[in-house]
Each structure stands twice: as structure tokens, then as C-alpha cells.
C-alpha positions, 0 to 999 in steps of 0.5 A: 697514080699520076696524082700521087707522083705529082703530090710526092714531087711537090712535097719533095720539092718543098722539103728540098727548098726548106733544107737548102734554105736552112743550110744556107742560113746556117752556113752564111749567116753567123751571129756577132760574137760578144762576151756576156756576163750576168751575176747569178744571185743566190749562189755561194762560192767557196774560197 
């Protein structure tokens, strides 16, 4: 039984580190905002 608890502890720790790192990246690193415009070929606009 102790090996099961050790395994669950290791898996839980790795999962917690993964979630914490993803949260930190999503919160503290924001992309630069810029305007991007591309022509769309083959689309007709009714005027």
C-alpha cells in the first residue's frame, strides 16, 4: 500500500506543477496585440 500512496503523491505533484506552470504562463505572459488583415479571395461583397 505505501507504494500506491507514493505513486499517487508523485503523480499528483507532477499534475499540480503542470497546472501551476500553465496558469503562470497564461496569466503573466500576454501576446503583443497587432492588427492583421488578409485579403480573402473568392468572396464577393454585395454593395
